[in-house]
N, CA, C and O atoms as a MOPAC input file, in Angstrom:
PM7 MOZYME 1SCF
protein

 N     91.01600 1   108.86500 1    68.78100 1
 C     91.19600 1   110.27300 1    69.08700 1
 C     89.82600 1   110.94500 1    69.13200 1
 O     88.96800 1   110.69600 1    68.28500 1
 N     89.64200 1   111.78500 1    70.11600 1
 C     88.36400 1   112.47300 1    70.28500 1
 C     88.18800 1   113.56000 1    69.23100 1
 O     89.15900 1   114.15700 1    68.76400 1
 N     86.94300 1   113.80200 1    68.86900 1
 C     86.60800 1   114.87400 1    67.94900 1
 C     86.86700 1   116.20000 1    68.66200 1
 O     86.36100 1   116.43000 1    69.76100 1
 N     87.65800 1   117.06900 1    68.03400 1
 C     88.02900 1   118.33700 1    68.66600 1
 C     86.82400 1   119.20100 1    68.97700 1
 O     86.89300 1   120.05800 1    69.85800 1
 N     85.71600 1   118.99600 1    68.27000 1
 C     84.50600 1   119.77100 1    68.52000 1
 C     83.82300 1   119.35300 1    69.82000 1
 O     83.06500 1   120.13100 1    70.39900 1
 N     84.08500 1   118.14200 1    70.27900 1
 C     83.48400 1   117.64400 1    71.51800 1
 C     84.44300 1   117.93900 1    72.67300 1
 O     85.33600 1   117.15000 1    72.97900 1
 N     84.23500 1   119.08300 1    73.29800 1
 C     85.14700 1   119.58100 1    74.33100 1
 C     85.32200 1   118.59100 1    75.48600 1
 O     86.44200 1   118.38500 1    75.95400 1
 N     84.24900 1   117.98600 1    75.94200 1
 C     84.34000 1   117.04400 1    77.06300 1
 C     85.11700 1   115.78800 1    76.66800 1
 O     85.86700 1   115.24500 1    77.47900 1
 N     84.94400 1   115.32300 1    75.43500 1
 C     85.67700 1   114.14400 1    74.97900 1
 C     87.16400 1   114.45200 1    74.87700 1
 O     88.00100 1   113.61300 1    75.21000 1
 N     87.49200 1   115.64900 1    74.41900 1
 C     88.89600 1   116.05800 1    74.32800 1
 C     89.50700 1   116.13300 1    75.73000 1
 O     90.62000 1   115.65800 1    75.95200 1
 N     88.77100 1   116.73300 1    76.67600 1
 C     89.26300 1   116.81500 1    78.05500 1
 C     89.43600 1   115.42500 1    78.65700 1
 O     90.43200 1   115.14900 1    79.32400 1
 N     88.46100 1   114.55400 1    78.41700 1
 C     88.53900 1   113.18400 1    78.94500 1
 C     89.77600 1   112.47700 1    78.41700 1
 O     90.51100 1   111.84400 1    79.17500 1
 N     90.00000 1   112.58800 1    77.12100 1
 C     91.17300 1   111.93800 1    76.52600 1
 C     92.46300 1   112.51200 1    77.09300 1
 O     93.40300 1   111.76600 1    77.36900 1
 N     92.51900 1   113.81000 1    77.26800 1
 C     93.70300 1   114.45100 1    77.81100 1
 C     93.96300 1   114.01800 1    79.25400 1
 O     95.10500 1   113.75700 1    79.63300 1
 N     92.90800 1   113.94300 1    80.04800 1
 C     93.05500 1   113.51200 1    81.44100 1
 C     93.54600 1   112.06300 1    81.50800 1
 O     94.37600 1   111.72800 1    82.35300 1
 N     93.04200 1   111.21300 1    80.63000 1
 C     93.50100 1   109.81600 1    80.59000 1
 C     94.95000 1   109.73400 1    80.12500 1
 O     95.72300 1   108.91800 1    80.62700 1
 N     95.31700 1   110.58800 1    79.15800 1
 C     96.69800 1   110.62400 1    78.68500 1
 C     97.66400 1   111.04000 1    79.79700 1
 O     98.83700 1   110.66800 1    79.77600 1
 N     97.16800 1   111.80900 1    80.76300 1
 C     97.97500 1   112.21100 1    81.92000 1
 C     98.23300 1   111.04400 1    82.87200 1
 O     99.10700 1   111.10700 1    83.73700 1
 N     97.44800 1   109.97400 1    82.68900 1
 C     97.60500 1   108.81500 1    83.55800 1
 C     96.59300 1   108.74200 1    84.67600 1
 O     96.71400 1   107.90100 1    85.56700 1
 N     95.59500 1   109.60900 1    84.64600 1
 C     94.57400 1   109.56900 1    85.69200 1
 C     93.67600 1   108.35100 1    85.50900 1
 O     93.36900 1   107.95600 1    84.38400 1
 N     93.26000 1   107.76300 1    86.62600 1
 C     92.32600 1   106.63400 1    86.56000 1
 C     90.91300 1   107.15100 1    86.29500 1
 O     90.66100 1   108.35500 1    86.33700 1
 N     90.00100 1   106.22500 1    86.02100 1
 C     88.63400 1   106.60200 1    85.65000 1
 C     87.94600 1   107.43600 1    86.72300 1
 O     87.21000 1   108.37100 1    86.40800 1
 N     88.18300 1   107.10300 1    87.98100 1
 C     87.56100 1   107.84800 1    89.08000 1
 C     88.05700 1   109.29100 1    89.11200 1
 O     87.27100 1   110.21900 1    89.29900 1
 N     89.35700 1   109.47200 1    88.93100 1
 C     89.92600 1   110.82700 1    88.93700 1
 C     89.47600 1   111.62400 1    87.72400 1
 O     89.21900 1   112.82300 1    87.82900 1
 N     89.37800 1   110.96200 1    86.56500 1
 C     88.88400 1   111.62800 1    85.35800 1
 C     87.45800 1   112.13100 1    85.61100 1
 O     87.14000 1   113.28100 1    85.31000 1
 N     86.61700 1   111.27900 1    86.15700 1
 C     85.23500 1   111.65900 1    86.44300 1
 C     85.18800 1   112.82700 1    87.43200 1
 O     84.37500 1   113.74000 1    87.28500 1
 N     86.05400 1   112.79000 1    88.42900 1
 C     86.10400 1   113.86200 1    89.42800 1
 C     86.48600 1   115.18800 1    88.76300 1
 O     85.88800 1   116.22300 1    89.05400 1
 N     87.47600 1   115.15600 1    87.87700 1
 C     87.90600 1   116.36900 1    87.18100 1
 C     86.80200 1   116.91600 1    86.28900 1
 O     86.54000 1   118.11900 1    86.28000 1
 N     86.15700 1   116.03200 1    85.54200 1
 C     85.08700 1   116.47500 1    84.65600 1
 C     83.91800 1   117.06200 1    85.44300 1
 O     83.29100 1   118.02500 1    85.00200 1
 N     83.62900 1   116.48600 1    86.59800 1
 C     82.55900 1   117.01400 1    87.44800 1
 C     82.93300 1   118.41800 1    87.93200 1
 O     82.07500 1   119.29800 1    88.00400 1
 N     84.20900 1   118.62800 1    88.26200 1
 C     84.65400 1   119.95300 1    88.69300 1
 C     84.51800 1   120.96800 1    87.56200 1
 O     84.12600 1   122.11200 1    87.79000 1
 N     84.84400 1   120.54700 1    86.34700 1
 C     84.69300 1   121.44100 1    85.19000 1
 C     83.22900 1   121.79100 1    84.99100 1
 O     82.88100 1   122.95900 1    84.82400 1
 N     82.37200 1   120.77700 1    85.01000 1
 C     80.94200 1   120.99900 1    84.77500 1
 C     80.30900 1   121.89400 1    85.82400 1
 O     79.38400 1   122.65000 1    85.52600 1
 N     80.80600 1   121.81000 1    87.05800 1
 C     80.22800 1   122.62400 1    88.12600 1
 C     80.98200 1   123.93700 1    88.34600 1
 O     80.66400 1   124.69700 1    89.26000 1
 N     81.98400 1   124.19600 1    87.50200 1
 C     82.70200 1   125.47100 1    87.58400 1
 C     83.66700 1   125.58200 1    88.74500 1
 O     84.03800 1   126.68800 1    89.13900 1
 N     84.07500 1   124.46900 1    89.29000 1
 C     85.01400 1   124.46800 1    90.42600 1
 C     86.46100 1   124.47000 1    89.91000 1
 O     87.21700 1   123.52200 1    90.12400 1
 N     86.82000 1   125.55800 1    89.23000 1
 C     88.12500 1   125.61800 1    88.57900 1
 C     89.28100 1   125.71800 1    89.56600 1
 O     90.36800 1   125.20700 1    89.29600 1
 N     89.06500 1   126.36000 1    90.68700 1
 C     90.11200 1   126.43900 1    91.70100 1
 C     90.39400 1   125.05700 1    92.29000 1
 O     91.55200 1   124.69000 1    92.49300 1
 N     89.35600 1   124.30700 1    92.55800 1
 C     89.51400 1   122.95100 1    93.09300 1
 C     90.19900 1   122.05400 1    92.06500 1
 O     91.04300 1   121.22900 1    92.41600 1
 N     89.83400 1   122.22100 1    90.79800 1
 C     90.46600 1   121.44400 1    89.73100 1
 C     91.94100 1   121.78500 1    89.63200 1
 O     92.78100 1   120.89400 1    89.50500 1
 N     92.25600 1   123.06400 1    89.68800 1
 C     93.65300 1   123.49600 1    89.63400 1
 C     94.44800 1   122.89600 1    90.78800 1
 O     95.57100 1   122.43000 1    90.59200 1
 N     93.88200 1   122.90400 1    91.97000 1
 C     94.53400 1   122.33500 1    93.15200 1
 C     94.75100 1   120.82700 1    92.97100 1
 O     95.82800 1   120.31300 1    93.27500 1
 N     93.73800 1   120.12700 1    92.47900 1
 C     93.82900 1   118.68400 1    92.24600 1
 C     94.92200 1   118.37800 1    91.23300 1
 O     95.73000 1   117.47200 1    91.44000 1
 N     94.95000 1   119.13700 1    90.13000 1
 C     95.93900 1   118.88400 1    89.08700 1
 C     97.35200 1   119.23300 1    89.54000 1
 O     98.30400 1   118.55400 1    89.15600 1
 N     97.50400 1   120.27200 1    90.34400 1
 C     98.82100 1   120.61000 1    90.89100 1
 C     99.32200 1   119.49200 1    91.80200 1
 O    100.50300 1   119.14300 1    91.78100 1
 N     98.42300 1   118.94100 1    92.58900 1
 C     98.78100 1   117.83400 1    93.47100 1
 C     99.19200 1   116.60800 1    92.65800 1
 O    100.17200 1   115.93900 1    92.98600 1
 N     98.44600 1   116.32000 1    91.60900 1
 C     98.76700 1   115.18000 1    90.74700 1
 C    100.10400 1   115.40400 1    90.04700 1
 O    100.89600 1   114.47300 1    89.90200 1
 N    100.35300 1   116.63000 1    89.61800 1
 C    101.63300 1   116.96100 1    88.98100 1
 C    102.78800 1   116.69000 1    89.94200 1
 O    103.81700 1   116.14100 1    89.54900 1
 N    102.60800 1   117.07800 1    91.19600 1
 C    103.65600 1   116.84100 1    92.18900 1
 C    103.88700 1   115.35200 1    92.39500 1
 O    105.02600 1   114.91700 1    92.56700 1
 N    102.81500 1   114.57200 1    92.37900 1
 C    102.92900 1   113.11700 1    92.49600 1
 C    103.75400 1   112.55300 1    91.34200 1
 O    104.63000 1   111.71400 1    91.54800 1
 N    103.46800 1   113.01900 1    90.12700 1
 C    104.24100 1   112.57000 1    88.97000 1
 C    105.70400 1   112.98200 1    89.08000 1
 O    106.60300 1   112.20200 1    88.76900 1
 N    105.93200 1   114.21200 1    89.52300 1
 C    107.30400 1   114.70800 1    89.68200 1
 C    108.05700 1   113.90400 1    90.73200 1
 O    109.23800 1   113.60400 1    90.55300 1
 N    107.39000 1   113.55300 1    91.82100 1
 C    108.01900 1   112.72500 1    92.85200 1
 C    108.43400 1   111.37500 1    92.28100 1
 O    109.48700 1   110.84600 1    92.63500 1
 N    107.60800 1   110.81500 1    91.39700 1
 C    107.94500 1   109.54400 1    90.75300 1
 C    109.17000 1   109.69500 1    89.86500 1
 O    110.05100 1   108.83600 1    89.85600 1
 N    109.21900 1   110.78000 1    89.12900 1
 C    110.38700 1   111.03600 1    88.27000 1
 C    111.64600 1   111.10400 1    89.12400 1
 O    112.66100 1   110.49500 1    88.78800 1
 N    111.58200 1   111.83200 1    90.20800 1
 C    112.75600 1   111.97500 1    91.07900 1
 C    113.16300 1   110.63800 1    91.68900 1
 O    114.35100 1   110.33300 1    91.79000 1
 N    112.18900 1   109.85300 1    92.09000 1
 C    112.47600 1   108.54500 1    92.67800 1
 C    113.21100 1   107.66400 1    91.67600 1
 O    114.21800 1   107.04000 1    92.01200 1
 N    112.71100 1   107.61600 1    90.45700 1
 C    113.34600 1   106.77000 1    89.44800 1
 C    114.66900 1   107.35100 1    88.98500 1
 O    115.56800 1   106.59900 1    88.61000 1
 N    114.81100 1   108.65300 1    89.00100 1
 C    116.09000 1   109.26800 1    88.67500 1
 C    117.14100 1   108.87300 1    89.70700 1
 O    118.28500 1   108.58900 1    89.35200 1
 N    116.75900 1   108.85400 1    90.98300 1
 C    117.67200 1   108.42500 1    92.04300 1
 C    118.09200 1   106.97000 1    91.83500 1
 O    119.25100 1   106.61700 1    92.05100 1
 N    117.16200 1   106.14400 1    91.42300 1
 C    117.48200 1   104.73500 1    91.17500 1
 C    118.44700 1   104.58700 1    89.99500 1
 O    119.35900 1   103.76100 1    90.02800 1
 N    118.23700 1   105.38400 1    88.97200 1
 C    119.14300 1   105.35600 1    87.82300 1
 C    120.53600 1   105.80500 1    88.24900 1
 O    121.53300 1   105.21600 1    87.82900 1
 N    120.61300 1   106.84000 1    89.07800 1
 C    121.91400 1   107.29700 1    89.58800 1
 C    122.61400 1   106.18900 1    90.36400 1
 O    123.81800 1   105.98800 1    90.20600 1
 N    121.87600 1   105.47300 1    91.19700 1
 C    122.45600 1   104.36300 1    91.95900 1
 C    122.94400 1   103.25600 1    91.02200 1
 O    124.02300 1   102.69800 1    91.22300 1
 N    122.16500 1   102.94900 1    90.02600 1
 C    122.54900 1   101.94300 1    89.04000 1
 C    123.81100 1   102.36600 1    88.29900 1
 O    124.72400 1   101.56000 1    88.12100 1
 N    123.87000 1   103.61600 1    87.86900 1
 C    125.05600 1   104.11500 1    87.18100 1
 C    126.29000 1   104.04600 1    88.07100 1
 O    127.36700 1   103.64900 1    87.62500 1
 N    126.12300 1   104.43700 1    89.33900 1
 C    127.25700 1   104.37900 1    90.26500 1
 C    127.71700 1   102.94000 1    90.46700 1
 O    128.91800 1   102.66800 1    90.49000 1
 N    126.77800 1   102.03000 1    90.61300 1
 C    127.11700 1   100.62300 1    90.81000 1
 C    127.88200 1   100.07800 1    89.60900 1
 O    128.90900 1    99.42000 1    89.77400 1
 N    127.39100 1   100.34700 1    88.41300 1
 C    128.08100 1    99.83500 1    87.21900 1
 C    129.44200 1   100.49700 1    87.05500 1
 O    130.38900 1    99.86000 1    86.59400 1
 N    129.54800 1   101.75500 1    87.42400 1
 C    130.84000 1   102.44800 1    87.38000 1
 C    131.84400 1   101.78100 1    88.32000 1
 O    132.98500 1   101.52200 1    87.93700 1
 N    131.41300 1   101.50500 1    89.55600 1
 C    132.34100 1   100.89000 1    90.51300 1
 C    132.69300 1    99.46100 1    90.12200 1
 O    133.79700 1    98.98900 1    90.39000 1
 N    131.75400 1    98.78300 1    89.49000 1
 C    132.03700 1    97.40500 1    89.04200 1
 C    133.09700 1    97.41100 1    87.94300 1
 O    133.97300 1    96.54600 1    87.92200 1
 N    133.02400 1    98.36700 1    87.04300 1
 C    134.00300 1    98.45800 1    85.95300 1
 C    135.38800 1    98.83300 1    86.48100 1
 O    136.40200 1    98.41400 1    85.92300 1
 N    135.42800 1    99.61700 1    87.55000 1
 C    136.70600 1   100.04700 1    88.12100 1
 C    137.41700 1    98.90900 1    88.85700 1
 O    138.64500 1    98.90200 1    88.94000 1
 N    136.67400 1    97.97100 1    89.37800 1
 C    137.31500 1    96.92900 1    90.18700 1
 C    137.71900 1    95.72100 1    89.39000 1
 O    138.26900 1    94.77000 1    89.94600 1

């Protein structure tokens, strides 16, 4: 766990916890260091949508699995 006093280490750990790869983490930190907060916000919103799309995709698969097992039990 990063020392809370080291702001960049805390941000790095948080970005990695989000699932970002090393290249994306470096890109985000560079945006923070250069004050490009709007670009960072846009990047993170895009990444959030990517994660949400994955959730929806797997939710659809779970629904299909549930329906399949339901129909198997009925027959």
